[in-house]
C-alpha positions as CSV (number, residue, x, y, z in Angstrom):
1,M,108.6,121.3,106.2
2,K,104.7,121.4,106.1
3,I,102.8,118.6,103.7
4,L,99.0,118.5,103.3
5,I,97.9,114.9,102.8
6,V,94.5,114.8,100.9
7,N,92.4,112.0,100.8
8,P,90.4,112.6,97.4
9,N,87.2,110.7,99.1
10,T,85.0,111.8,102.0
11,S,85.7,109.1,104.0
12,E,87.2,110.0,107.6
13,I,87.8,106.2,108.0
14,V,89.9,106.0,104.9
15,L,91.7,109.3,105.9
16,D,92.6,107.9,109.1
17,V,94.2,105.0,107.6
18,I,96.2,107.3,105.3
19,M,97.3,109.5,108.2
20,R,98.8,106.5,109.8
21,S,100.9,105.7,106.6
22,A,101.8,109.3,106.5
23,E,103.1,109.5,109.9
24,R,105.5,106.6,109.3
25,A,107.2,108.7,106.5
26,A,107.3,111.8,108.4
27,L,111.0,112.7,108.9
28,T,111.3,114.7,112.7
29,R,110.8,118.1,111.4
30,T,107.8,117.4,109.1
31,E,104.7,118.0,109.9
32,L,101.5,116.6,108.5
33,S,98.2,117.8,108.1
34,G,95.4,115.8,106.7
35,M,91.9,116.8,104.7
36,R,89.5,114.9,102.8
37,S,87.3,116.0,100.2
38,P,84.2,118.2,100.9
39,G,82.2,116.4,98.2
40,G,81.7,113.5,95.9
41,T,81.7,109.7,97.1
42,R,83.0,107.8,100.3
43,N,84.8,105.3,98.0
44,I,86.3,106.3,94.6
45,D,85.4,102.8,92.8
46,S,85.2,103.8,89.0
47,A,85.5,106.5,86.8
48,Y,82.1,107.9,87.8
49,G,83.6,108.0,91.5
50,D,86.6,109.9,90.1
51,Y,85.4,112.5,88.2
52,M,82.3,113.4,90.5
53,S,84.7,113.7,93.6
54,A,87.7,115.4,91.7
55,P,86.2,119.0,91.4
56,H,85.2,119.1,94.8
57,M,88.8,117.9,96.4
58,I,90.8,120.2,94.0
59,E,89.1,123.5,94.7
60,A,89.1,122.9,98.5
61,V,92.8,122.0,98.1
62,R,93.7,125.2,96.4
63,R,91.6,127.3,99.0
64,R,93.3,125.6,101.7
65,I,96.6,126.2,100.2
66,E,95.6,129.8,99.6
67,A,95.0,130.5,103.4
68,E,97.5,128.1,104.8
69,P,101.5,127.9,103.6
70,F,102.6,124.8,102.9
71,D,105.6,122.6,101.4
72,G,104.0,120.1,99.3
73,V,101.2,118.0,98.5
74,V,100.2,114.2,98.6
75,L,97.6,113.1,96.7
76,A,96.3,109.9,98.5
77,G,94.1,108.5,95.6
78,F,95.8,105.8,93.2
79,G,94.2,107.1,90.0
80,N,93.8,110.4,88.4
81,V,91.6,112.1,90.9
82,G,93.0,115.6,89.4
83,I,96.2,115.3,89.9
84,G,97.2,117.1,86.7
85,A,94.8,120.0,87.9
86,L,96.4,120.0,91.2
87,K,100.1,120.3,89.7
88,E,98.8,123.1,87.1
89,V,97.3,125.4,89.9
90,L,99.8,125.0,92.6
91,D,103.4,125.9,92.4
92,I,104.4,124.1,95.4
93,P,105.6,120.0,94.7
94,V,102.3,118.0,94.4
95,V,103.0,114.1,93.9
96,S,100.0,111.4,93.7
97,I,100.3,108.0,95.5
98,S,100.0,106.2,91.9
99,E,103.3,107.7,90.4
100,A,105.1,107.9,93.4
101,S,104.8,104.3,93.9
102,M,105.1,103.2,90.4
103,A,108.4,105.2,90.0
104,L,109.8,103.9,93.1
105,A,108.9,100.3,92.0
106,C,111.1,100.7,89.0
107,L,114.0,101.0,91.4
108,L,113.5,97.8,92.9
109,G,112.7,95.3,90.6
110,H,112.3,94.7,86.9
111,R,108.6,94.3,87.0
112,F,106.0,95.4,89.4
113,S,102.0,94.3,89.9
114,T,99.6,96.7,91.2
115,L,96.9,95.4,93.6
116,T,93.6,97.1,93.5
117,M,90.2,96.7,95.5
118,L,87.4,95.7,93.0
119,E,87.9,93.8,89.5
120,Q,85.7,96.5,88.3
121,F,88.6,98.8,88.5
122,I,91.2,96.9,87.1
123,P,90.8,98.4,83.5
124,Y,90.6,101.8,85.0
125,Q,93.9,101.1,86.9
126,E,95.5,99.8,83.8
127,D,94.8,103.2,82.2
128,I,96.6,105.1,85.1
129,I,99.5,103.3,84.7
130,R,99.8,103.7,80.8
131,L,98.8,107.4,81.7
132,H,102.0,107.6,84.0
133,G,104.4,106.2,81.2
134,F,104.8,102.8,83.6
135,E,102.8,100.4,80.9
136,A,106.2,98.3,80.1
137,K,107.3,97.7,83.6
138,C,103.9,96.8,85.0
139,A,103.6,92.7,84.9
140,S,99.8,92.5,86.0
141,V,96.8,94.7,87.9
142,R,94.8,92.3,90.4
143,A,92.0,93.0,92.7
144,I,90.7,91.5,96.2
145,N,87.2,92.6,95.5
146,I,86.4,94.8,98.5
147,N,85.6,98.4,98.7
148,V,87.9,101.2,100.1
149,E,86.4,101.7,103.4
150,K,85.9,98.0,104.3
151,A,89.7,97.3,103.1
152,A,90.4,99.5,106.1
153,I,87.8,98.4,108.6
154,D,88.0,94.6,107.8
155,R,91.8,94.2,107.8
156,E,91.5,90.2,108.7
157,R,89.8,89.5,105.7
158,A,91.6,92.0,103.6
159,L,95.2,90.6,104.7
160,R,93.8,87.5,104.1
161,D,92.7,88.3,100.3
162,L,95.8,90.3,99.8
163,T,98.4,87.2,100.8
164,I,96.5,85.1,98.2
165,Q,97.2,87.5,95.7
166,V,100.5,88.7,96.3
167,K,101.2,84.8,96.0
168,A,100.1,84.6,92.9
169,I,101.8,87.7,91.5
170,V,105.1,86.4,92.3
171,T,104.3,82.9,91.3
172,E,102.2,83.5,88.4
173,D,103.0,86.8,87.1
174,K,106.5,87.0,87.8
175,A,106.4,90.3,89.3
176,E,109.1,91.2,91.6
177,V,107.4,94.4,93.2
178,V,104.0,94.7,94.5
179,I,102.1,98.0,95.2
180,L,99.1,98.2,97.2
181,A,97.1,100.4,94.6
182,C,94.6,101.8,97.1
183,A,94.6,104.1,100.1
184,G,92.5,101.6,101.6
185,L,95.0,99.2,101.3
186,C,98.0,101.5,103.4
187,D,99.7,99.8,106.1
188,Y,99.4,95.9,104.9
189,D,103.0,96.4,103.4
190,R,105.0,95.0,106.0
191,E,103.3,91.9,106.8
192,L,103.0,91.2,103.1
193,S,106.8,91.7,102.4
194,K,107.7,89.5,105.3
195,S,105.3,86.8,104.1
196,S,106.0,87.0,100.4
197,G,109.9,87.8,100.0
198,V,109.4,90.8,97.5
199,P,109.2,94.2,98.4
200,V,105.6,95.6,99.0
201,I,104.9,99.2,98.6
202,D,102.8,101.4,100.8
203,P,101.8,104.1,98.3
204,V,101.3,106.7,101.0
205,V,104.7,106.1,102.4
206,A,106.6,106.1,99.2
207,A,104.5,109.7,98.2
208,V,105.4,111.2,101.6
209,H,109.1,110.4,101.1
210,T,108.8,111.5,97.6
211,V,107.6,115.0,98.7
212,Q,110.1,115.4,101.5
213,T,112.8,114.8,98.9
214,L,111.5,117.2,96.5
215,V,111.1,120.0,99.2
216,S,114.5,119.1,100.4
217,M,115.9,119.9,96.8
218,G,113.8,122.7,96.2
219,L,112.3,121.1,93.4
220,A,108.7,121.0,92.3
221,Q,106.8,120.4,88.8
222,S,107.7,122.2,85.7
223,K,105.5,125.2,84.4
224,V,107.1,125.2,81.4
225,R,104.4,123.2,79.3
226,K,102.3,120.6,81.0
227,F,101.5,121.7,84.4
228,K,101.9,125.8,83.3
229,H,99.1,127.7,85.1
230,P,95.5,127.8,83.6
231,P,95.5,130.6,81.1
232,Q,92.3,131.8,82.3
233,P,91.8,133.6,85.6
234,I,90.9,130.7,88.5
235,T,87.5,132.4,88.8
236,D,86.5,131.9,85.3
237,Y,86.8,128.1,85.9
238,R,84.3,128.1,89.1
239,G,80.6,126.9,88.5
240,D,77.8,126.8,90.6
241,L,78.9,122.7,91.6
242,L,81.7,124.4,93.5
243,A,80.4,127.8,94.7
244,N,79.8,126.5,98.4
245,A,83.0,124.3,98.6
246,T,84.7,124.3,102.2
247,V,88.1,123.4,103.3
C-alpha cells in the first residue's frame, strides 16, 4: 500500500522527524511519501498558525492525490489543521495523528494526558480533545514551552523537559497513558516509556498503523453525512490565495 504523510507546516526539519517515526511503523510492503505544506508557517503554535497554514496544505494534498494514487493519508499535525476538509474531499482513509493517538490511548489505560510544546497552546489542544470526543478520557494537557522545530532539533533539552512533565502527569494528574501531542515531539516515546513505566505514544506511529489497518480492512471515512463531498464543485471554493498552490 502507498501512504502519503503530510506535515501541515512548512518545515523540512519537522518533516524529517515525522518521516523517521512513520518509517518505524511502516509494514514491509508499505510505501511512504512525505510532503509539507507549500504555504503557511514553520511552526503551527496557535489558532492563527493553524488557520493560515491549513488552506495551503489542504489544496496541495488534494492536488497531489489527484495526480498520484495513494491508499491513505496521515495528517501529521496535532490539531484541527484541516482534517475535516481532507476527509470531505478525499475518498481514501484520512487519519490525523491527534485522533489516532487518542483512540489508541483509550485502549491502554483509564485516562490519558497529552503533552504539547507551548503553554499558550494548552487551551487550543483542550478544544481539540473535546472536538474529537475524548474529553472524559483526558486527565490533563501539559506543555514543555519549546516550539515545534526546536523540539525536533534540541533533543537533550526536549527530552529533559518531557521527562519532568511525564513524571508529573503520572504522579500528580494520575494519567496512565501519555501522548506526545506535537509532531516535533516524535521519536521520544521509547525513552520516556522506559523511564516512566507507562505507555507513551508517538502520534505519527499511531496514525500510520491506523491507516494501514483501515486500508487492509477496506475501510475509509463514511461519506453519508459529516464527511460527504462538498456540495459545490471544488473549483468554486478556490480563491486567489490558492491559485498558485503547488504540490
